KOLROTI-819512 format. One line per field, with one value per residue: residue in three letters; x, y, z of N, C-alpha, C in turn. Coordinates in pm, 1 decimal. Each point is the difference from the previous one (the first is absolute). Layout:
BEGIN
residu	Ala  ...
n_X	X  ...
n_Y	Y  ...
n_Z	Z  ...
ca_X	X  ...
ca_Y	Y  ...
ca_Z	Z  ...
c_X	X  ...
c_Y	Y  ...
c_Z	Z  ...
end
This chain:
BEGIN
residu	Met  Ala  Asp  Lys  Asn  Gln  Gln  Ser  Gln  Gln  Gln  Gln  Asn  Leu  Ser  Ser  Ser  Glu  Asp  Pro  Tyr  Val  Ala  Leu  Phe  Gly  His  Glu  Arg  Gly  Glu  Thr  Ser  Pro  Lys  Asn  Lys  Tyr  Ser  Lys  Val  Ile  Thr  Glu  Asn  Pro  Leu  Val  Pro  Gly  Ala  Ile  Ala  Ala  Ala  Gly  Ile  Ser  Leu  Val  Gly  Gly  Leu  Trp  Ala  Tyr  Arg  Thr  Gly  Arg  Gln  Gln  Met  Ser  Gln  Tyr  Phe  Gln  Arg  Ala  Arg  Val  Gly  Phe  Gln  Ala  Leu  Ala  Val  Ala  Ala  Leu  Val  Val  Gly  Thr  Trp  Ser  Val  Lys  Ser  Ser  Thr  Ser  Asn  Ser  Pro  Ser  Asn  Ser  Asp  Ser  Lys
n_X	18337.4  -81.1  53.1  120.0  -23.0  -46.9  101.0  85.8  -65.2  1.4  126.1  21.9  -68.9  61.4  118.6  -37.3  -48.7  94.6  -37.3  132.4  -34.0  -83.6  96.8  76.7  -71.4  -40.0  50.5  -72.2  98.2  1.9  -15.0  69.9  -18.0  120.9  -44.4  -52.4  115.6  69.9  -79.1  12.6  130.6  7.0  -81.8  68.0  117.0  -65.9  -18.8  22.9  -35.2  -109.2  -5.0  22.5  -82.7  -86.7  29.0  -6.8  -110.1  -43.7  42.8  -44.0  -115.7  5.1  37.7  -93.6  -88.5  43.9  -3.1  -114.6  17.0  -116.6  68.4  -64.5  6.5  128.1  -0.9  -68.0  79.6  102.4  -55.0  -26.9  122.3  39.2  -72.2  48.4  116.8  -29.4  -44.0  108.7  72.5  -60.8  11.1  124.6  14.7  -62.7  68.3  107.9  -26.2  -32.8  105.2  76.1  -52.9  12.9  118.2  19.0  -61.4  70.1  -110.4  91.8  66.6  -109.4  -26.1  132.3  -39.5
n_Y	2236.4  94.3  71.6  -52.3  16.0  120.3  19.0  -55.7  69.5  104.3  -29.0  -22.6  109.7  62.0  -52.4  27.4  116.4  22.4  -86.9  5.0  -120.8  -11.2  44.3  -80.6  -112.8  4.8  -121.5  -103.3  -70.7  -26.9  -87.0  -8.0  -124.7  -35.2  -116.3  68.1  65.0  -112.9  -66.6  108.5  7.4  -130.8  7.4  106.8  -43.7  -105.5  102.8  74.7  -85.2  -15.6  129.3  21.3  -98.7  45.0  121.3  -50.9  -67.5  109.5  62.1  -93.1  -3.6  132.9  -1.1  -92.1  64.2  109.2  -62.8  -49.4  129.2  6.8  78.8  -57.2  -117.1  30.1  43.8  -109.6  -72.6  66.8  -13.6  -126.2  -6.6  73.4  -80.0  -104.4  57.8  28.6  -124.8  -37.0  83.8  -39.4  -124.1  32.5  63.3  -94.8  -91.0  75.3  22.4  -128.7  -31.6  87.7  -37.1  -123.6  36.0  68.9  -107.4  -40.3  -47.1  -63.6  -3.7  -35.9  -59.3  -17.4  -2.3
n_Z	7922.4  45.8  -99.4  26.9  129.1  -29.2  -85.1  84.9  93.4  -80.9  -29.5  129.3  29.4  -100.6  33.1  124.1  -39.3  -89.8  -89.8  -18.8  -42.4  102.6  81.2  -73.1  -10.3  125.9  -17.7  38.4  46.9  -127.3  96.2  -112.8  -34.4  -40.9  48.4  102.1  7.4  -25.3  83.0  77.9  -25.1  12.2  104.7  43.0  -43.4  -47.5  -80.1  106.9  97.7  -75.0  -25.4  129.5  33.5  -89.7  47.7  121.5  -33.5  -60.0  107.5  83.2  -67.0  -0.9  127.3  25.7  -75.8  56.9  116.2  -45.8  -32.5  56.8  -80.2  -99.2  62.7  21.1  -126.0  -33.7  76.9  -48.9  -118.0  28.1  48.8  -102.9  -73.6  67.2  -11.5  -125.8  -9.3  67.3  -71.1  -110.5  46.6  33.1  -113.9  -69.5  68.8  -8.9  -125.9  -12.9  75.3  -63.4  -115.3  43.9  51.0  -111.6  -49.9  104.9  58.2  69.5  -115.4  -63.9  118.1  1.9  -126.0
ca_X	-13.8  -143.5  -47.7  33.1  -86.3  -135.0  -1.9  7.5  -128.7  -95.8  30.0  -41.3  -145.7  -41.3  32.4  -79.3  -142.2  -31.9  98.0  58.0  -56.4  -129.1  27.4  57.0  -85.8  -139.1  -85.1  63.7  80.5  -67.7  89.9  -30.0  115.3  34.5  -91.1  -123.1  28.6  11.6  -130.0  -79.0  49.9  -38.4  -144.1  -38.9  45.7  72.2  82.0  136.2  88.1  4.1  87.7  137.3  43.0  19.4  123.2  111.6  10.7  51.6  141.3  74.3  -8.1  85.7  140.4  24.9  4.9  124.6  112.2  0.5  29.9  -122.6  -9.5  -133.2  -89.0  38.7  -59.5  -143.0  -17.0  31.4  -108.9  -113.2  33.0  -28.1  -146.0  -52.6  36.1  -91.1  -129.4  7.7  -2.3  -134.1  -90.8  26.8  -54.1  -146.0  -40.7  17.1  -101.2  -133.3  -9.0  -7.4  -129.9  -104.3  5.2  -45.2  -144.8  -68.4  -94.1  58.0  79.6  -83.7  -70.9  85.9  25.0
ca_Y	-131.7  -27.5  -17.1  -135.1  -93.2  17.3  -58.8  -145.4  -46.6  9.7  -107.5  -125.4  -3.1  -21.2  -136.0  -97.5  12.7  -10.1  -63.1  100.0  -18.5  69.0  143.3  45.2  -23.0  27.9  -118.8  -118.1  -83.9  -117.4  -115.4  -102.2  -81.8  14.4  -83.0  76.8  112.0  -48.6  -44.9  120.1  58.3  -86.8  6.9  134.0  26.0  -122.5  15.4  42.9  -113.5  -87.5  59.9  -6.1  -139.4  -28.5  67.9  -79.2  -123.8  38.5  31.9  -126.3  -68.3  69.7  -29.6  -140.3  -10.0  64.1  -87.7  -118.6  40.4  25.7  145.3  47.6  -31.2  91.9  129.5  -8.6  1.7  132.8  89.7  -34.3  53.3  144.1  13.1  -31.5  110.0  110.2  -38.1  16.3  143.9  49.1  -49.7  78.5  134.6  -9.7  -36.2  116.8  97.8  -44.6  10.8  142.0  53.6  -58.7  61.1  139.3  -1.5  -68.0  90.7  63.7  114.3  103.0  71.7  97.7  112.7
ca_Z	58.8  11.0  -137.3  -45.4  71.5  -51.4  -133.6  9.6  50.4  -110.1  -94.1  61.4  -1.7  -138.0  -42.2  73.6  -29.8  -141.4  -87.2  -90.8  -133.4  -1.0  7.9  -126.4  -115.7  31.8  2.3  58.6  -86.5  -51.9  11.8  -99.1  -36.6  -142.5  -79.8  -17.8  -89.6  -137.2  -48.2  -26.6  -125.1  -112.0  -23.2  -43.6  -135.8  -36.5  -120.1  32.3  28.4  -117.1  -101.4  51.1  -11.5  -142.8  -41.7  52.9  -78.5  -131.9  16.0  14.0  -128.9  -95.9  32.5  -34.9  -145.7  -42.7  39.2  -85.8  -136.9  -76.8  11.0  -38.3  111.8  106.6  -33.5  28.8  145.4  53.6  -39.5  87.3  132.5  -3.4  -2.4  133.2  89.3  -32.3  55.8  145.8  30.0  -32.1  103.6  121.0  -19.3  0.3  135.7  86.0  -39.0  40.5  145.7  34.0  -38.7  84.4  132.7  -8.2  -21.7  110.9  67.6  118.4  -43.5  -62.8  104.9  65.1  -91.3
c_X	-147.5  -59.6  24.3  -87.4  -142.4  -12.8  1.2  -130.3  -106.7  21.2  -43.2  -151.6  -52.3  24.5  -82.7  -147.3  -33.4  115.8  57.8  -53.2  -131.9  22.0  49.2  -100.3  -148.8  -92.6  78.7  78.3  -81.9  96.5  -43.0  127.4  33.3  -92.5  -130.5  20.3  5.2  -134.8  -90.6  41.6  -47.1  -149.0  -43.7  37.2  81.4  87.2  146.1  89.2  11.5  95.2  146.3  54.9  28.1  127.7  122.2  21.1  55.9  148.6  83.3  -0.9  89.9  147.3  36.0  13.0  129.3  119.8  8.7  19.0  -121.5  -32.2  -138.4  -99.9  28.5  -60.1  -149.8  -27.1  24.1  -105.8  -124.3  23.2  -31.6  -151.5  -62.6  35.3  -91.2  -139.7  -2.0  -7.2  -138.8  -100.6  19.8  -62.0  -152.3  -50.4  11.2  -105.3  -138.7  -17.1  -14.6  -137.2  -111.6  2.7  -46.1  -150.6  -75.5  -89.0  62.8  83.6  -85.8  -78.8  82.9  25.9  -97.9
c_Y	-39.1  -22.0  -142.9  -103.4  5.0  -64.1  -151.8  -57.6  4.8  -111.3  -134.6  -12.6  -27.6  -143.5  -102.7  6.0  -26.1  -63.7  106.1  -10.6  76.1  150.1  54.1  -9.2  19.8  -119.2  -117.4  -76.1  -118.3  -118.4  -107.2  -74.6  22.6  -81.7  74.9  117.4  -46.2  -46.5  119.1  63.6  -82.9  9.2  137.5  27.4  -118.7  12.8  32.1  -119.3  -96.3  51.3  -3.6  -142.1  -36.5  66.5  -76.0  -128.2  30.3  33.3  -127.3  -77.1  63.7  -26.1  -143.7  -15.7  61.4  -91.1  -123.8  34.6  26.6  149.0  53.8  -23.8  93.2  138.4  1.0  7.3  140.2  102.7  -25.0  56.4  149.2  24.5  -28.5  109.0  120.8  -28.0  19.2  147.7  57.5  -45.3  75.8  139.2  -2.5  -34.8  116.2  105.5  -41.8  7.2  144.7  56.7  -58.3  59.3  144.8  8.0  -66.9  98.9  70.4  121.4  110.3  78.8  111.6  121.6  110.0
c_Z	7.7  -138.6  -49.6  68.1  -54.0  -138.5  7.8  53.9  -109.3  -100.5  56.0  -0.7  -140.1  -41.4  73.7  -40.0  -146.2  -76.5  -93.6  -142.1  -12.8  2.4  -133.4  -115.1  27.0  -5.3  55.7  -106.4  -46.0  0.6  -99.4  -33.6  -147.4  -90.2  -26.3  -94.7  -144.8  -54.0  -30.4  -132.9  -119.1  -27.8  -49.4  -145.2  -48.8  -124.6  33.2  33.9  -118.0  -107.6  45.5  -10.8  -146.0  -51.9  50.0  -76.7  -138.5  5.9  8.0  -131.7  -105.4  25.1  -36.0  -151.6  -53.1  28.4  -88.6  -146.7  -85.7  10.5  -35.2  112.4  118.5  -23.1  30.6  149.8  56.8  -39.4  84.3  139.8  7.0  -0.6  135.7  100.8  -24.3  55.2  151.1  38.5  -26.9  105.8  130.8  -11.4  7.3  139.5  95.6  -30.1  48.7  151.7  41.3  -34.9  85.8  139.9  -4.7  -21.3  114.1  74.5  120.7  -37.3  -59.6  104.6  60.5  -87.7  17.8
end
């Protein structure tokens, strides 16, 4: 009985003194709106959203061309879609690699080694 009371008091003290997010991740929550998140993504790596948008437009164009009976045009659109998807994946890989390499070369990380 005393154990349960002690545990519940510890949990109450922990929850009142520290945010569970901070306890779990070790830093404060960054309160950002979705608009701020999207603008950050677009400014950091503008090729990714552009390539995704182009792939979507190519998909819609290819479906429209197929529906109207223009099979050759549909093939061109679908090939372009595949190219834009490859560009998006390549941009994601390069962006991830550049962020990782820039954080590993930062002065704060090199001091701790």
